[in-house]
N, C-alpha and C positions, 0 to 999 in steps of 0.2 A: 519366276519362282523365287529363286534368291534374290533378286531385287526386293519382291515383293517381305522376305522375310528380314532383310537389313531394314526397311523402311519400318517396317513394324518394331523390331528393337531399338530403332532411332526414336522411334515414337514413345514407346514403352521407357527408355533412359529417360526422356525428357519429364513424361509424366512422373517420374520417381522425384528426379530432382528438383521439380515444381513440389513436391509433396515433402518433401524435406526442408525446402526451402520454407514452407509455409510454416511447418511443424518449429522450425527456428525460431520465424519471428512472431507466433504464438509463442513460445517459450519466453523470449524477452520480453514481451507486453505483460506476460504474467508477473515477473521478475520485477518489471515496474513497477507495476499493480501494487505488487506484496510491498515494496518499497516506500510507495506512499503510503499504505496503511500502515506500516510501522511508523512513519514520521507523522501521524496523524494521533496515532496511540500517545508518541512520546509526548506531542505538543498536549495532551489529553490531560498525561499524568501532570506536566507540569502546571497547565492551567488549576488542575484540581489542587495542587498542593498550594499555587498562591490564594486560591479562593481560601482553604482553610487556615491558612496564616491571616491572612484580613478577614476573617470572621473572628479568628480568636483573637487576635489585636483589638478590634472593634468591640467584642464581649468584656476584654479587660477595661479596654477605656471606658464603656459604659458602666461597668461594674465601680471603677476609681471615680466616675464624676458623679455617680448616682448620690442623691442626697439619703444619709441615714435617718431611718423611722425609728422614732423612739415613744 
């Protein structure tokens, strides 16, 4: 009976450890995903800024070369 209880305790301990390891792994993966999302957001902001600058430059260049209608 005591041997059965020992085996049950060992098994329960291993199951609990596996559960903790799994949760830790999930947390690490979630952190990496959040980091990747933040990187994509910052790249998006940088591209948006470049597009706005490019559009403003193109507009001013177009307006400066556009012939005046009189």
